[in-house]
C-alpha positions as CSV (number, residue, x, y, z in Angstrom):
1,M,-33.9,-26.3,-24.3
2,F,-34.7,-29.4,-22.3
3,E,-31.5,-31.1,-23.4
4,L,-29.5,-28.1,-22.4
5,H,-31.1,-27.9,-19.0
6,A,-30.6,-31.6,-18.4
7,Q,-26.9,-31.4,-19.3
8,I,-26.4,-28.5,-16.9
9,H,-28.2,-30.4,-14.1
10,D,-26.1,-33.4,-14.7
11,S,-22.9,-31.3,-14.9
12,A,-21.8,-33.0,-18.1
13,A,-18.7,-31.7,-19.8
14,I,-19.2,-29.5,-22.9
15,F,-15.5,-29.0,-23.7
16,E,-12.9,-31.4,-24.9
17,V,-9.1,-30.6,-24.5
18,V,-7.5,-30.8,-27.9
19,N,-4.1,-29.3,-27.1
20,V,-1.9,-28.4,-24.1
21,F,0.8,-25.9,-25.1
22,P,3.9,-27.8,-24.0
23,K,5.7,-24.9,-22.2
24,P,4.8,-21.7,-20.4
25,L,4.0,-18.6,-22.5
26,I,5.4,-16.1,-20.0
27,T,7.8,-17.5,-17.3
28,Q,10.8,-16.5,-15.1
29,G,13.6,-14.9,-17.1
30,D,11.5,-13.8,-20.0
31,A,11.6,-10.1,-21.0
32,G,9.3,-8.2,-18.8
33,T,9.6,-10.5,-15.8
34,Q,12.5,-8.6,-14.2
35,N,11.8,-7.9,-10.5
36,N,8.9,-10.4,-10.6
37,R,9.8,-12.7,-7.7
38,Y,7.0,-15.3,-7.6
39,G,5.2,-14.9,-11.0
40,F,1.6,-14.4,-12.0
41,E,-1.8,-15.1,-10.6
42,G,-5.4,-13.9,-11.4
43,G,-6.7,-11.6,-14.0
44,R,-8.4,-11.7,-17.4
45,V,-7.6,-12.2,-21.1
46,I,-9.2,-10.0,-23.7
47,K,-8.9,-10.4,-27.5
48,L,-9.5,-7.2,-29.6
49,K,-9.4,-7.8,-33.3
50,E,-6.1,-9.7,-33.7
51,T,-4.5,-8.6,-30.5
52,Y,-4.5,-10.5,-27.2
53,Y,-4.3,-8.7,-23.9
54,I,-3.7,-10.2,-20.4
55,F,-4.3,-8.2,-17.3
56,T,-2.8,-10.0,-14.3
57,T,-1.2,-9.8,-10.9
58,E,2.5,-9.9,-10.7
59,M,3.8,-11.2,-7.3
60,S,6.7,-8.9,-7.5
61,G,8.4,-9.0,-4.1
62,L,8.3,-9.5,-0.4
63,P,6.2,-10.2,1.5
64,I,4.8,-12.9,-0.8
65,W,1.2,-12.2,-1.8
66,G,1.7,-8.7,-0.3
67,K,3.9,-6.8,-2.6
68,T,2.2,-7.0,-6.0
69,R,1.6,-5.2,-9.3
70,L,-1.3,-5.1,-11.6
71,S,0.1,-5.3,-15.2
72,A,-1.0,-5.5,-18.8
73,W,0.6,-7.7,-21.4
74,K,-0.2,-8.1,-25.2
75,S,0.5,-10.5,-28.0
76,G,-0.2,-10.7,-31.7
77,D,-0.5,-14.5,-31.8
78,G,-1.3,-15.5,-28.2
79,I,2.1,-17.2,-27.8
80,K,4.8,-14.5,-27.8
81,W,4.0,-11.8,-25.2
82,S,5.4,-8.4,-24.3
83,R,4.7,-6.4,-21.2
84,V,2.8,-3.1,-21.8
85,S,2.8,-1.4,-18.4
86,T,2.2,-1.5,-14.7
87,I,-1.4,-0.4,-14.1
88,F,-1.2,-0.1,-10.3
89,E,1.3,-1.2,-7.7
90,S,0.6,-2.1,-4.1
91,S,2.4,-0.6,-1.1
92,G,3.5,-3.9,0.4
93,E,2.8,-2.3,3.8
94,F,2.9,-5.2,6.4
95,E,1.3,-3.8,9.6
96,G,-2.4,-3.9,8.6
97,M,-2.6,-0.1,8.1
98,D,-3.0,0.2,4.3
99,T,-6.2,-0.9,2.5
100,H,-4.0,-1.2,-0.7
101,A,-1.2,-3.2,0.8
102,A,-1.9,-6.0,-1.7
103,L,-3.7,-5.8,-5.1
104,W,-5.1,-8.7,-7.0
105,S,-7.4,-9.9,-9.8
106,P,-7.5,-7.0,-12.3
107,M,-10.7,-7.5,-14.4
108,P,-11.2,-5.2,-17.4
109,T,-14.8,-4.8,-18.6
110,F,-15.9,-2.4,-21.4
111,D,-18.7,0.0,-20.3
112,N,-20.7,0.8,-23.5
113,E,-22.7,3.5,-21.6
114,K,-19.5,5.4,-20.7
115,D,-17.5,4.3,-23.8
116,R,-14.6,3.4,-21.5
117,W,-12.9,0.4,-20.0
118,V,-13.5,-0.2,-16.3
119,L,-11.1,-2.1,-14.2
120,T,-12.2,-3.9,-11.0
121,Y,-9.7,-5.4,-8.6
122,V,-9.2,-6.7,-5.0
123,C,-7.5,-4.6,-2.4
124,Y,-6.3,-6.1,0.9
125,R,-4.7,-5.1,4.1
126,S,-1.7,-7.2,5.1
127,K,0.2,-8.2,8.2
128,P,2.0,-11.2,9.6
129,N,0.0,-14.3,10.3
130,T,-0.8,-15.6,13.8
131,D,-0.9,-19.3,14.7
132,K,-4.7,-19.2,14.2
133,D,-5.4,-16.6,11.5
134,W,-4.1,-15.8,8.0
135,F,-3.5,-12.1,7.7
136,R,-1.4,-11.8,4.6
137,N,-4.5,-10.9,2.6
138,Y,-7.4,-9.8,4.8
139,D,-10.2,-7.2,4.9
140,G,-10.6,-7.4,1.2
141,R,-12.7,-4.9,-0.8
142,I,-13.3,-4.3,-4.5
143,A,-12.0,-1.1,-6.1
144,L,-13.1,0.3,-9.4
145,A,-11.0,2.3,-11.8
146,I,-11.7,3.8,-15.2
147,S,-9.5,4.3,-18.2
148,S,-8.6,7.9,-19.0
149,K,-8.8,7.1,-22.7
150,K,-12.2,6.8,-24.3
151,G,-13.2,4.0,-26.7
152,I,-12.3,0.4,-27.1
153,D,-8.6,1.2,-27.8
154,G,-8.3,2.6,-24.3
155,I,-7.9,-0.8,-22.7
156,C,-4.4,-0.2,-21.4
157,G,-5.4,3.0,-19.7
158,P,-3.9,4.8,-17.8
159,Y,-6.6,4.1,-15.1
160,K,-7.8,6.2,-12.3
161,E,-9.3,4.6,-9.2
162,L,-12.8,6.0,-8.4
163,G,-13.6,4.2,-5.2
164,S,-14.9,0.9,-3.8
165,V,-17.9,-1.0,-5.1
166,M,-18.0,-3.8,-2.5
167,E,-16.8,-3.6,1.1
168,P,-15.8,-6.4,3.6
169,D,-19.0,-6.0,5.6
170,T,-20.6,-8.5,8.0
171,L,-23.8,-9.2,6.1
172,K,-24.8,-12.8,5.8
173,P,-23.5,-15.0,4.3
174,W,-20.4,-14.0,6.2
175,L,-17.4,-13.0,4.1
176,G,-14.8,-14.2,6.7
177,L,-11.5,-12.6,7.7
178,M,-10.4,-12.3,4.1
179,G,-13.3,-10.1,3.1
180,V,-14.2,-10.0,-0.6
181,D,-11.5,-12.0,-2.4
182,S,-12.8,-11.9,-6.0
183,F,-15.3,-10.0,-8.2
184,F,-16.2,-10.5,-11.8
185,P,-19.0,-8.4,-13.5
186,Y,-21.0,-9.6,-16.5
187,Q,-24.3,-8.9,-18.2
188,A,-27.3,-11.2,-18.1
189,N,-30.9,-10.7,-19.0
190,G,-30.4,-7.0,-19.5
191,R,-28.8,-6.3,-16.1
192,W,-25.3,-6.3,-14.6
193,M,-24.5,-9.3,-12.5
194,A,-21.2,-10.3,-10.7
195,F,-19.7,-13.3,-9.0
196,Y,-18.1,-12.3,-5.7
197,G,-16.0,-14.6,-3.5
198,S,-15.0,-15.1,0.1
199,S,-12.2,-16.8,2.0
200,P,-14.4,-19.7,3.1
201,E,-14.1,-20.7,-0.6
202,W,-17.6,-19.9,-1.8
203,N,-19.1,-17.6,-4.4
204,G,-22.3,-15.5,-4.3
205,L,-24.0,-13.2,-6.8
206,A,-24.5,-9.4,-6.8
207,E,-26.4,-7.1,-9.2
208,A,-26.3,-3.5,-10.2
209,P,-28.2,-1.2,-12.6
210,K,-24.9,0.0,-14.0
211,L,-21.4,-1.4,-14.2
212,Q,-20.1,1.3,-11.8
213,G,-22.9,0.4,-9.3
214,P,-24.3,0.7,-6.8
215,W,-23.7,-3.1,-6.4
216,K,-26.0,-5.1,-4.1
217,R,-25.3,-8.6,-2.9
218,L,-28.2,-11.0,-3.6
219,L,-28.7,-12.5,-0.2
220,T,-31.6,-14.7,-1.6
221,A,-29.1,-16.4,-4.0
222,G,-27.0,-17.7,-1.0
223,V,-23.9,-19.7,-1.9
224,V,-23.9,-20.3,-5.6
225,S,-20.8,-22.6,-5.7
226,E,-18.0,-23.8,-3.3
227,H,-14.3,-24.3,-3.8
228,T,-14.5,-22.3,-7.0
229,E,-12.3,-19.2,-6.7
230,N,-12.0,-16.3,-9.2
231,P,-14.7,-17.3,-11.7
232,I,-14.4,-15.7,-15.1
233,V,-17.8,-15.5,-16.9
234,Q,-18.1,-15.6,-20.7
235,K,-21.1,-16.2,-23.0
236,L,-20.9,-18.6,-25.9
237,K,-22.7,-18.0,-29.3
238,N,-25.4,-20.5,-28.3
239,N,-26.2,-18.2,-25.3
240,L,-24.8,-20.6,-22.8
241,Y,-22.9,-18.9,-19.9
242,V,-19.5,-20.5,-18.9
243,A,-17.6,-19.6,-15.7
244,F,-14.0,-20.9,-15.5
245,F,-12.6,-21.1,-12.0
246,D,-9.6,-22.0,-9.9
247,G,-10.4,-25.2,-7.9
248,C,-8.5,-24.1,-4.8
249,G,-6.9,-26.6,-2.5
250,V,-9.9,-29.1,-2.8
251,Y,-9.6,-29.8,-6.5
252,Q,-6.1,-28.3,-7.2
253,K,-7.3,-28.2,-10.9
254,F,-9.3,-25.6,-12.8
255,G,-12.8,-26.2,-14.1
256,Y,-16.0,-24.5,-15.1
257,L,-19.7,-23.9,-14.3
258,L,-22.6,-23.7,-16.8
259,S,-25.7,-21.6,-16.8
260,V,-28.6,-20.8,-19.2
261,D,-29.5,-17.5,-17.6
262,G,-26.3,-16.3,-15.8
263,I,-28.0,-16.8,-12.4
264,H,-28.5,-20.5,-11.8
265,W,-25.3,-22.4,-12.2
266,S,-24.3,-26.1,-12.5
267,K,-22.1,-28.1,-10.2
268,P,-18.3,-27.8,-10.9
269,I,-17.0,-29.6,-14.0
270,I,-13.3,-30.3,-13.5
271,I,-10.7,-30.4,-16.3
272,D,-8.2,-33.1,-15.3
273,L,-4.9,-32.7,-17.0
274,D,-2.7,-34.6,-14.6
275,K,-1.9,-37.4,-17.1
276,N,-1.4,-35.1,-20.1
277,P,2.1,-35.7,-21.4
278,D,2.5,-31.9,-22.1
279,K,1.6,-30.8,-18.6
280,W,4.5,-28.6,-17.4
281,W,3.2,-27.3,-14.1
282,G,3.0,-28.7,-10.6
283,L,-0.1,-26.7,-9.5
284,S,-2.6,-24.9,-11.7
285,R,-4.1,-21.8,-10.3
286,T,-6.3,-19.2,-12.0
287,P,-8.0,-19.5,-15.4
288,L,-7.8,-16.1,-17.1
289,G,-10.7,-16.8,-19.5
290,F,-10.8,-17.9,-23.1
291,T,-10.7,-16.4,-26.6
292,E,-12.7,-17.8,-29.5
293,E,-10.6,-18.5,-32.5
294,A,-11.3,-18.5,-36.3
295,D,-11.3,-22.3,-36.5
296,G,-14.1,-22.6,-33.9
297,T,-11.8,-23.6,-31.0
298,Y,-11.3,-21.8,-27.7
299,I,-7.9,-20.9,-26.2
300,L,-8.0,-20.9,-22.4
301,F,-5.2,-19.0,-20.7
302,F,-4.3,-19.7,-17.1
303,T,-1.6,-19.3,-14.5
304,A,0.2,-22.2,-12.8
305,Y,3.1,-22.8,-10.4
306,N,6.1,-24.9,-11.3
307,K,5.7,-26.8,-8.0
308,N,2.7,-27.6,-5.7
309,F,2.9,-25.5,-2.5
310,Y,0.1,-27.5,-0.9
311,Q,2.7,-30.2,-0.4
312,I,4.7,-28.0,2.0
313,P,3.7,-29.0,5.6
314,G,2.0,-26.2,7.5
315,I,2.2,-23.9,4.5
316,W,-0.4,-21.4,5.7
317,Q,1.3,-21.0,9.1
318,A,4.8,-20.6,7.7
319,K,6.8,-17.9,9.6
320,S,9.2,-17.1,6.8
321,D,8.8,-16.5,3.0
322,T,11.9,-18.7,2.4
323,V,9.6,-21.7,2.1
324,F,8.6,-20.3,-1.3
325,D,12.1,-20.0,-2.7
326,G,12.1,-21.6,-6.1
327,F,8.4,-21.2,-6.7
328,F,7.2,-19.3,-9.7
329,A,3.8,-19.1,-11.4
330,S,3.8,-18.8,-15.2
331,V,1.2,-18.2,-17.8
332,G,0.1,-21.1,-20.0
333,R,-2.7,-22.0,-22.5
334,I,-4.7,-25.0,-23.6
335,T,-7.0,-25.3,-26.6
336,L,-10.6,-26.5,-26.1
337,K,-13.3,-27.7,-28.5
338,L,-17.0,-27.5,-28.0
339,I,-18.3,-31.1,-28.1
340,S,-22.0,-30.4,-28.1
341,N,-24.0,-28.3,-30.5
342,K,-26.7,-26.6,-28.3
343,P,-29.7,-24.6,-29.4
344,N,-29.7,-20.8,-29.2
345,N,-32.9,-20.5,-27.2
């Protein structure tokens, strides 16, 4: 256990990249991407028996980052994908009136107590930016929906929204104009925990007695990590928790955090693929989580843009969506190998 704690404290890498799949798995022009203008971002991958599922956001129309769909895709081999359905679609309303103007980050989690899949996702208001403030996604809150079909096979729903589990309140630490911009529930030490995020690019923790809540932000935990958006938490067989994240504009790469208890987390460990000969993207965005394979490797799925929009001058103050013409975020995968054999206790 000492070795494990020491490695987490030092933020040493525990994964080695053994393969970068040389092209996108789902990209513009593929079957199922019709009427998907800007591609994919956010969500989670699940593997049930021999079938892979991806729940993700489709940036379907205008305004960009406003008109969105939450969709489900499936695959028998993790390479060839087919679209299953639209779970929910945003209104795209652009005057700040609708709390569901933009929908993001669908995260399916199985609730053993209810014997149903639960879907949490981010809901935003949306309106044009000002010179000082970014309003395309603001006043974010976390909605919860439940599958109408019982059992593990009910993963694709249909889903019914039950309400909100986290509001864009003003409790410290302050969530900022964007409100709650991410939420991922997981179990640790016999209780439900969740990473939640805010627009100042930090993550905190919340807890609840049940998956459906009530959820309470752990103010004593403070800021757990910074510049680590949309963390996806999974537990390895050696009982080590891993949280893959999007490194935002600071890192512009994805990486992961480590924890032995699901509460105390390491510093960010960045996966740098800039010099990999099979890199096909210009800007990586959101890891969707990993699946453990029969050969002991892990497949990490992620979304990435063909070009880097951070290189557009004044991108966040752009008055027209035309600056994003030609941008499309696809789904890709890399294969990881665990390079350290850690104890189970």
